[in-house]
C-alpha positions, -999 to +999 in steps of 0.1 A: +305-094-802+276-071-811+277-040-833+281-016-803+312-036-791+326-036-826+322+001-829+338+007-795+367-016-804+373+003-836+372+037-818+396+024-790+419+010-817+421+043-836+427+062-803+454+038-794+470+040-828+470+079-827+485+077-791+513+054-803+520+075-833+523+106-812+552+090-794+569+067-820+562+079-855+582+105-874+552+112-897+533+123-866+562+142-850+564+116-822+583+124-790+606+093-794+604+090-832+641+097-838+649+065-819+620+044-831+601+057-861+575+029-861+553+025-892+516+025-889+516-012-899+541-020-871+519-002-846+487-019-857+504-053-857+517-046-822+483-035-809+467-065-824+492-088-807+487-070-774+449-073-776+451-110-780+454-112-742+419-110-728+429-089-698+446-063-720+416-063-743+391-057-714+413-029-700+415-011-734+377-015-739+369-002-705+395+025-699+413+031-732+451+029-736+475+044-710+513+046-706+516+010-695+498-002-726+519+020-749+551+007-734+540-029-737+532-024-774+565-006-779+583-037-765+562-060-788+572-040-818+609-038-808+610-076-802+594-082-836+620-060-852+647-080-835+631-112-847+621-124-812+589-143-810+564-124-789 
């Protein structure tokens, strides 16, 4: 990975984090925060797990995160909270 790709990944990651927080974090007045209240650490760990899949990684790098990505990461976080191996 070259420096340009690393910078783009960091930018996409921060965008995705903010997007997730806007839905699931009480600290960010998330739409569903009353039901979820995910911490920043949980969201970052969920995104990291999600990006391990090469197809997901390529999609995020090319287009950024969308609703499908957000919902998949939400499921990863919920399963992690329940102790289910993802």
